[in-house]
N, CA, C and O of each residue as an XYZ file, in Angstrom:
616
protein
N      83.032   -114.367    107.188
C      83.701   -115.176    108.028
C      84.976   -115.530    107.341
O      85.216   -115.577    106.134
N      85.701   -115.758    108.313
C      87.283   -116.433    108.124
C      87.293   -117.650    108.335
O      86.662   -117.771    109.385
N      87.719   -118.973    107.890
C      88.064   -120.268    107.705
C      89.408   -120.157    108.376
O      90.464   -119.815    107.845
N      89.185   -120.521    109.705
C      91.397   -121.135    110.203
C      90.973   -122.807    110.506
O      89.973   -123.493    110.721
N      92.407   -122.936    110.368
C      92.525   -124.408    110.709
C      91.520   -124.659    112.100
O      90.986   -125.768    112.061
N      91.283   -124.112    112.912
C      90.620   -124.133    114.133
C      89.298   -124.207    113.805
O      88.659   -124.791    114.681
N      88.647   -123.841    112.885
C      87.113   -124.047    112.187
C      86.720   -122.453    112.066
O      87.474   -121.495    111.893
N      85.781   -122.474    112.163
C      84.853   -120.558    111.849
C      85.146   -119.706    113.377
O      84.867   -119.952    114.551
N      85.992   -118.381    112.534
C      85.984   -117.322    113.692
C      85.241   -116.423    113.289
O      84.955   -116.442    112.092
N      84.773   -115.514    114.017
C      83.818   -113.864    114.092
C      85.074   -113.119    114.739
O      85.642   -113.602    115.718
N      85.452   -112.009    114.191
C      86.081   -110.632    114.349
C      85.519   -110.039    115.406
O      86.177   -109.369    116.203
N      83.999   -110.274    115.521
C      83.586   -109.048    116.348
C      82.206   -108.628    115.545
O      81.693   -109.265    114.625
N      81.838   -107.666    115.996
C      80.837   -106.627    115.115
C      80.891   -105.243    114.438
O      81.578   -104.244    114.650
N      79.967   -105.526    113.587
C      80.257   -104.887    112.718
C      79.867   -103.333    113.153
O      79.213   -103.086    114.166
N      80.415   -102.221    112.147
C      79.551   -100.466    112.604
C      78.164   -100.924    112.388
O      77.609   -101.098    113.473
N      77.418   -101.178    111.393
C      75.891   -101.257    111.061
C      75.579   -102.043    111.832
O      74.534   -101.490    112.176
N      75.648   -103.641    112.908
C      75.998   -103.822    113.869
C      75.544   -102.977    114.655
O      74.417   -102.495    114.536
N      76.363   -102.680    115.569
C      76.259   -101.688    116.204
C      75.394   -100.420    116.345
O      74.820   -100.263    117.423
N      75.247    -99.552    115.433
C      74.458    -98.500    114.804
C      73.060    -99.262    115.237
O      72.295    -98.897    116.130
N      72.910   -100.484    114.322
C      71.241   -101.126    114.800
C      71.024   -101.001    116.050
O      70.116   -100.234    116.367
N      71.550   -101.492    116.800
C      71.521   -101.593    118.253
C      71.122   -100.532    119.183
O      70.185   -100.573    119.981
N      71.993    -99.528    118.971
C      71.834    -98.282    119.316
C      70.500    -97.881    119.195
O      69.690    -97.770    120.115
N      70.263    -97.603    117.624
C      69.056    -97.258    117.261
C      67.515    -98.059    117.837
O      66.502    -97.475    118.220
N      67.692    -99.225    117.766
C      66.568    -99.719    119.254
C      66.997    -99.036    120.171
O      66.680    -97.892    120.497
N      67.952    -99.936    120.739
C      67.847    -99.302    122.828
C      67.733    -97.279    122.614
O      67.997    -96.526    123.551
N      67.454    -96.957    121.719
C      67.124    -95.477    121.534
C      65.771    -95.234    121.351
O      65.330    -94.194    121.841
N      64.886    -96.101    120.643
C      63.390    -95.839    120.793
C      63.097    -96.345    121.855
O      62.583    -95.593    122.683
N      63.320    -97.865    122.247
C      62.901    -98.473    123.719
C      63.049    -96.851    124.686
O      62.114    -96.093    124.944
N      63.708    -96.770    124.859
C      64.235    -95.644    126.143
C      63.345    -94.563    125.447
O      62.720    -93.845    126.227
N      63.207    -94.364    124.320
C      62.271    -92.702    124.075
C      60.360    -93.136    124.628
O      59.353    -92.478    124.890
N      60.585    -94.016    124.594
C      59.221    -94.705    124.927
C      58.856    -94.770    126.027
O      57.715    -94.424    126.334
N      60.042    -95.393    127.216
C      59.612    -95.746    128.333
C      59.591    -94.653    129.519
O      58.839    -94.463    130.476
N      60.929    -93.924    128.955
C      61.297    -92.920    130.050
C      60.242    -92.334    130.512
O      59.937    -92.607    131.672
N      59.106    -91.050    129.497
C      58.309    -90.720    129.507
C      57.634    -91.061    130.277
O      57.346    -90.267    131.172
N      57.142    -92.234    130.284
C      55.350    -92.883    130.771
C      56.215    -92.797    132.455
O      55.488    -92.737    133.447
N      57.588    -92.798    132.618
C      58.175    -92.538    134.321
C      57.503    -91.686    134.594
O      56.355    -91.695    135.037
N      58.582    -90.377    134.198
C      58.103    -88.973    134.600
C      56.824    -89.025    134.955
O      57.142    -88.682    136.093
N      55.767    -89.128    135.025
C      54.191    -88.545    135.160
C      53.781    -89.799    136.623
O      52.829    -89.643    137.387
N      54.807    -90.999    136.686
C      54.144    -91.675    137.782
C      53.513    -91.292    138.945
O      52.300    -91.405    139.117
N      54.385    -90.786    139.852
C      53.163    -90.018    140.631
C      51.905    -89.548    140.932
O      51.136    -89.632    141.890
N      51.912    -88.727    139.209
C      50.772    -87.541    138.994
C      49.716    -88.775    138.519
O      48.527    -88.456    138.533
N      50.082    -90.320    138.052
C      49.394    -90.834    137.487
C      48.453    -92.145    138.701
O      47.403    -92.784    138.762
N      49.631    -91.923    139.413
C      49.035    -92.693    140.790
C      47.752    -91.943    141.699
O      46.662    -92.443    141.976
N      48.264    -90.591    142.055
C      47.297    -89.463    142.431
C      45.855    -89.731    141.381
O      44.742    -89.946    141.862
N      46.114    -89.673    139.979
C      44.874    -89.952    139.118
C      44.092    -90.989    139.487
O      42.887    -91.037    139.737
N      45.283    -92.149    139.489
C      44.339    -93.495    139.665
C      43.609    -93.819    141.395
O      42.978    -94.839    141.671
N      43.810    -93.021    142.080
C      43.203    -93.192    143.564
C      42.083    -92.642    143.269
O      40.977    -93.180    143.200
N      42.509    -91.027    143.008
C      41.097    -90.142    142.792
C      39.930    -91.233    142.135
O      38.786    -91.249    142.590
N      40.246    -91.904    141.305
C      38.945    -92.146    140.450
C      38.806    -93.412    141.494
O      37.676    -93.521    141.970
N      39.754    -94.366    141.917
C      39.104    -95.473    142.651
C      38.344    -95.191    143.912
O      37.800    -96.105    144.531
N      38.295    -93.882    144.322
C      37.267    -93.490    145.268
C      36.117    -92.813    145.007
O      35.232    -92.607    145.838
N      36.105    -92.319    143.408
C      34.697    -91.989    142.920
C      34.174    -93.304    142.715
O      33.019    -93.726    142.750
N      35.180    -93.816    142.512
C      34.046    -95.434    141.745
C      33.216    -96.071    142.918
O      32.078    -96.538    142.936
N      34.187    -95.927    143.903
C      34.278    -96.263    145.296
C      32.654    -95.187    145.679
O      31.596    -95.513    145.140
N      32.687    -94.575    146.157
C      31.406    -93.266    146.141
C      30.669    -93.772    145.461
O      29.703    -94.209    146.086
N      30.637    -93.960    144.322
C      29.198    -94.024    143.201
C      28.614    -95.008    143.987
O      27.637    -94.932    144.733
N      29.279    -95.861    143.744
C      28.897    -97.759    144.226
C      28.337    -98.104    145.283
O      27.617    -99.096    145.391
N      28.703    -97.056    146.462
C      28.259    -97.859    147.629
C      26.821    -96.665    147.576
O      25.931    -96.935    148.382
N      26.604    -95.466    146.724
C      25.536    -94.443    147.023
C      24.182    -95.474    145.848
O      22.963    -95.389    145.998
N      24.790    -96.220    144.934
C      24.087    -96.876    144.264
C      23.408    -98.238    144.292
O      22.412    -98.753    143.784
N      24.702    -98.700    145.372
C      24.001    -99.793    145.829
C      22.886    -99.295    146.623
O      21.726    -99.671    146.455
N      23.298    -98.350    147.586
C      22.344    -98.201    148.895
C      21.083    -98.222    148.569
O      20.228    -98.939    149.089
N      20.825    -96.944    147.149
C      20.046    -96.517    146.865
C      18.795    -98.066    145.840
O      17.599    -98.355    145.796
N      19.920    -98.508    145.319
C      18.994    -99.574    144.648
C      18.233   -101.024    145.321
O      17.331   -101.795    144.994
N      19.001   -100.891    146.226
C      18.771   -102.097    147.517
C      18.241   -102.125    148.239
O      17.759   -103.170    148.675
N      18.039   -100.854    148.790
C      17.139   -100.095    150.064
C      17.771   -100.677    151.566
O      17.160   -100.960    152.596
N      19.350   -100.741    151.239
C      19.851   -101.264    152.829
C      20.581    -99.948    152.723
O      20.688    -99.251    151.713
N      21.215    -99.650    154.302
C      22.196    -99.223    154.657
C      23.608    -99.577    154.454
O      23.786   -100.718    154.881
N      25.113    -98.860    153.786
C      25.974    -99.378    153.607
C      26.905    -98.249    154.736
O      26.498    -97.381    155.508
N      28.209    -98.702    154.424
C      28.923    -97.291    155.433
C      30.727    -97.355    155.037
O      31.560    -98.251    154.909
N      30.721    -96.561    154.987
C      32.442    -96.140    154.623
C      32.714    -95.960    156.080
O      31.917    -95.761    156.997
N      34.497    -96.115    156.097
C      34.919    -95.407    157.504
C      35.861    -94.848    157.204
O      36.579    -95.808    156.923
N      36.707    -93.618    156.964
C      37.749    -92.638    156.401
C      38.568    -93.199    157.855
O      38.051    -92.854    158.918
N      39.777    -94.019    157.907
C      41.287    -93.573    158.740
C      41.979    -93.487    158.553
O      42.893    -94.194    158.130
N      41.786    -92.273    158.873
C      43.313    -90.858    158.366
C      44.821    -91.001    159.116
O      45.931    -90.629    158.735
N      44.305    -91.836    160.585
C      45.635    -92.301    160.852
C      46.565    -93.451    160.608
O      47.646    -93.800    161.083
N      45.825    -93.866    159.781
C      46.203    -95.160    159.107
C      46.150    -95.646    157.910
O      46.378    -96.798    157.541
N      45.724    -94.385    157.083
C      45.377    -94.652    155.655
C      44.579    -95.220    155.178
O      44.669    -95.354    153.958
N      43.500    -95.785    155.829
C      43.106    -96.919    155.330
C      41.588    -96.718    155.121
O      41.005    -96.152    156.045
N      40.838    -97.107    154.017
C      39.581    -97.131    154.443
C      38.640    -98.107    154.625
O      38.692    -98.889    153.676
N      37.768    -98.422    155.458
C      36.803    -99.293    155.355
C      35.976    -99.885    154.925
O      35.166    -99.933    155.851
N      35.586   -100.394    154.139
C      33.545   -100.233    153.333
C      33.360   -100.996    153.693
O      34.273   -101.804    153.860
N      32.055   -101.296    154.075
C      30.787   -102.523    154.383
C      29.718   -101.897    153.741
O      28.871   -101.084    154.112
N      29.964   -102.485    152.654
C      28.855   -102.560    151.255
C      28.170   -103.801    151.167
O      27.997   -104.571    152.111
N      27.672   -104.013    149.650
C      27.413   -105.366    149.018
C      27.848   -106.404    149.394
O      27.281   -107.386    149.872
N      28.717   -106.230    149.214
C      30.399   -107.449    148.842
C      30.603   -107.613    150.032
O      31.427   -108.526    149.980
N      30.477   -107.424    150.954
C      30.707   -107.340    152.810
C      31.756   -106.723    152.667
O      32.086   -106.146    151.632
N      32.628   -106.798    154.071
C      33.714   -105.636    154.383
C      35.155   -105.836    153.563
O      35.802   -106.883    153.544
N      35.454   -104.772    152.989
C      36.988   -104.998    152.648
C      37.121   -103.878    153.009
O      36.246   -103.108    153.405
N      39.007   -103.580    152.822
C      39.918   -102.667    153.016
C      40.901   -102.036    152.182
O      41.686   -102.694    151.499
N      40.886   -100.840    152.213
C      41.685   -100.197    151.289
C      42.209    -99.531    151.454
O      41.758    -98.536    152.023
N      43.624    -99.618    151.045
C      44.948    -98.542    151.692
C      44.733    -97.035    149.943
O      44.768    -97.175    148.720
N      44.556    -95.960    150.769
C      45.067    -94.868    150.022
C      45.934    -94.014    150.668
O      45.576    -93.386    151.664
N      47.490    -93.897    150.008
C      48.282    -92.979    150.801
C      48.392    -91.680    150.326
O      49.272    -90.861    150.592
N      47.395    -91.556    149.579
C      47.325    -89.768    148.550
C      45.484    -88.777    149.559
O      45.050    -87.690    149.177
N      44.865    -89.589    150.727
C      44.308    -88.849    151.389
C      44.498    -87.709    152.206
O      44.572    -88.125    153.363
N      44.603    -86.593    152.183
C      44.347    -85.164    152.941
C      43.798    -85.274    154.084
O      44.278    -85.495    155.196
N      42.217    -85.015    153.549
C      41.049    -85.290    154.691
C      39.794    -85.209    153.874
O      40.049    -85.120    152.673
N      38.748    -85.213    154.110
C      37.252    -84.840    153.839
C      36.650    -83.822    154.231
O      36.711    -83.758    155.459
N      36.043    -82.913    153.744
C      35.474    -81.956    153.718
C      33.593    -82.079    153.839
O      33.053    -81.800    152.769
N      32.919    -82.336    154.631
C      31.467    -82.260    154.936
C      31.065    -80.810    154.674
O      31.944    -80.006    154.364
N      29.857    -80.448    154.774
C      28.939    -79.294    155.024
C      28.577    -79.210    156.454
O      28.401    -78.074    156.895
N      28.383    -80.571    157.540
C      28.225    -80.007    158.878
C      29.192    -80.055    159.497
O      29.191    -79.717    160.680
N      30.801    -80.691    158.579
C      31.367    -80.466    159.665
C      33.150    -79.693    159.305
O      34.087    -79.358    160.030
N      32.963    -79.685    158.188
C      33.540    -79.337    157.408
C      35.092    -79.916    157.563
O      35.148    -81.000    158.145
N      36.079    -79.479    157.223
C      37.470    -80.305    156.455
C      38.354    -81.151    158.195
O      38.938    -80.728    159.192
N      37.896    -82.594    157.587
C      38.009    -83.604    158.411
C      39.505    -83.974    158.043
O      39.534    -84.096    156.819
N      41.143    -84.276    158.748
C      41.998    -84.946    158.271
C      42.906    -85.344    159.440
O      44.133    -85.428    159.383
N      42.010    -85.613    160.679
C      42.720    -86.500    161.541
C      41.660    -87.443    162.034
O      40.518    -87.139    161.691
N      41.851    -88.945    163.055
C      41.110    -89.622    163.566
C      40.029    -90.569    162.450
O      40.373    -91.202    161.452
N      38.510    -90.382    163.083
C      38.051    -91.879    161.845
C      36.806    -90.632    161.362
O      36.606    -89.589    161.985
N      36.373    -90.890    160.619
C      35.122    -90.623    159.635
C      33.938    -91.205    159.276
O      33.932    -91.182    158.045
N      32.841    -91.759    159.710
C      32.145    -92.402    159.030
C      31.031    -91.588    158.618
O      30.425    -90.727    159.256
N      30.820    -92.122    157.117
C      29.488    -91.944    156.355
C      28.665    -93.375    156.322
O      29.138    -94.511    156.323
N      27.535    -93.034    156.297
C      26.482    -93.880    155.941
C      25.556    -93.399    154.662
O      24.994    -92.335    154.400
N      25.680    -94.996    153.813
C      24.967    -94.749    152.698
C      23.301    -95.550    152.773
O      23.046    -96.753    152.702
N      22.358    -94.386    152.938
C      20.781    -95.045    153.248
C      20.594    -95.564    152.313
O      21.653    -95.809    151.735
N      19.411    -96.025    151.604
C      17.990    -96.276    150.901
C      17.813    -94.914    150.210
O      17.499    -94.879    149.020
N      18.046    -93.556    151.070
C      17.233    -92.066    150.478
C      19.148    -91.728    149.780
O      19.173    -90.804    148.967
N      19.643    -91.963    149.881
C      21.134    -91.736    149.592
C      22.013    -91.688    150.897
O      21.878    -92.496    151.817
N      22.940    -90.647    150.885
C      23.990    -89.630    151.636
C      23.165    -88.438    152.239
O      22.149    -88.003    151.697
N      23.676    -87.961    153.378
C      22.943    -87.309    154.087
C      23.629    -86.236    153.923
O      23.117    -85.432    154.703
N      24.649    -85.629    153.273
C      25.183    -84.473    153.031
C      26.091    -84.671    151.942
O      26.384    -85.844    151.713
N      26.749    -83.531    151.011
C      28.196    -83.822    150.736
C      28.925    -83.651    150.631
O      29.166    -82.446    150.697
N      29.877    -84.395    150.408
C      31.458    -84.828    150.765
C      31.970    -84.305    149.227
O      31.552    -84.066    148.094
N      33.620    -84.314    150.354
C      34.685    -84.221    149.414
C      35.614    -84.762    149.791
O      35.777    -84.794    151.010
N      36.377    -85.259    149.115
C      37.521    -86.117    149.394
C      38.799    -85.651    149.031
O      38.984    -85.914    147.842
N      39.767    -85.072    149.539
C      40.813    -84.326    149.300
C      41.900    -85.518    148.962
O      42.039    -86.445    149.759
N      42.673    -85.450    147.728
C      44.105    -86.172    147.662
C      45.344    -84.941    147.274
O      45.171    -83.852    146.726
N      46.945    -85.723    147.906
C      47.261    -84.526    147.635
C      48.538    -85.224    147.405
O      48.689    -86.143    148.210
N      49.563    -85.077    146.519
C      50.772    -85.305    146.308
C      51.519    -84.471    145.391
O      51.057    -84.157    144.294
N      52.745    -84.074    145.832
C      53.092    -82.926    145.795
C      53.247    -81.875    145.248
O      54.400    -81.539    145.520
N      52.720    -81.015    144.536
C      52.159    -80.147    144.032
C      50.831    -80.302    143.137
O      50.487    -79.620    142.172
N      50.037    -81.650    143.878
C      48.939    -81.991    142.473
C      48.598    -82.008    143.550
O      49.216    -82.473    144.508
N      47.166    -81.306    143.538
C      45.876    -82.067    144.199
C      44.376    -81.937    143.487
O      43.794    -81.070    142.835
N      44.061    -83.328    143.990
C      42.762    -83.554    143.763
C      41.904    -83.867    144.230
O      42.046    -84.764    145.062
N      40.476    -83.313    143.975
C      39.222    -83.202    145.121
C      38.299    -84.371    144.117
O      38.097    -84.555    142.917
N      37.864    -85.061    145.557
C      36.553    -86.102    144.501
C      35.405    -86.040    145.554
O      35.413    -86.422    146.724
N      34.239    -85.349    144.693
C      33.123    -84.390    145.211
C      31.629    -85.759    145.085
O      31.361    -86.488    144.130
N      31.104    -85.678    146.123
C      29.569    -86.474    145.652
C      28.777    -85.837    145.966
O      28.564    -85.776    147.177
N      28.124    -85.214    145.243
C      26.624    -84.855    145.939
C      25.765    -85.908    145.913
O      25.608    -86.755    145.034
N      24.961    -85.709    147.472
C      24.252    -86.036    148.015
C      22.614    -86.179    147.673
O      21.810    -86.973    148.162
N      22.387    -85.079    146.606
C      20.870    -85.805    146.120
C      20.846    -85.918    144.654
O      19.758    -85.783    144.095
N      22.083    -86.188    143.836
C      22.109    -87.023    142.983
C      22.705    -87.593    142.752
O      22.611    -88.041    141.610
N      23.672    -88.005    143.508
C      24.835    -89.433    143.610
C      25.847    -89.298    142.738
O      26.774    -90.103    142.643
N      25.669    -87.931    141.835
C      27.081    -87.705    141.246
C      28.300    -87.372    142.015
O      28.615    -86.918    143.115
N      29.015    -87.950    140.570
C      30.342    -88.365    141.670
C      31.460    -86.815    140.705
O      31.221    -86.819    139.497
N      32.216    -85.993    141.023
C      32.844    -85.237    140.125
C      34.134    -85.147    140.620
O      34.377    -85.192    141.826
N      35.030    -85.014    139.701
C      36.760    -85.205    140.359
C      37.509    -83.927    139.790
O      37.660    -83.868    138.570
N      38.027    -82.820    140.652
C      38.288    -81.857    140.408
C      40.133    -82.001    140.699
O      40.545    -82.313    141.816
N      41.288    -81.666    139.289
C      42.420    -81.556    139.491
C      42.780    -79.754    139.757
O      42.337    -78.893    138.996
N      43.625    -79.451    140.935
C      44.618    -78.590    140.818
C      45.793    -79.008    140.891
O      46.279    -80.138    140.943
N      46.445    -77.405    140.890
C      47.871    -77.270    140.653
C      48.182    -76.938    142.058
O      47.351    -77.463    142.798
N      49.266    -76.114    142.833
C      49.240    -75.255    143.208
C      50.158    -74.404    143.231
O      49.972    -73.310    143.764
């Protein structure tokens, strides 16, 4: 630092200070950028886990409380309506492409309602999700109430 007649003056940054700043910025970028690359895939996994959680919760609640609850898939609006032990709720899922049942096959338009009764659900169901070239399926076994998430790549 030089002292002049007007006071203390700095002449700029040193090379060492610039190198340190660039090093810190590069470390931050190395940590942050990879997390954005799988953002769409993470959203798909998140939705699949949430659907699996909802199906398992509805099944377990109906069996343990000996009550009937319902879930309504509205494919035209990408909305799932739940009428469960917590009352009525609505949840939007952007990646649901359809639901497969044993009796009806694949349904991907309109509305589809499932009743969770005190003895469980009447048939197996699979909820299909798709985002880009990634595809996931959430299956619910009607006898055991087990939920499984299967990931596929096209």
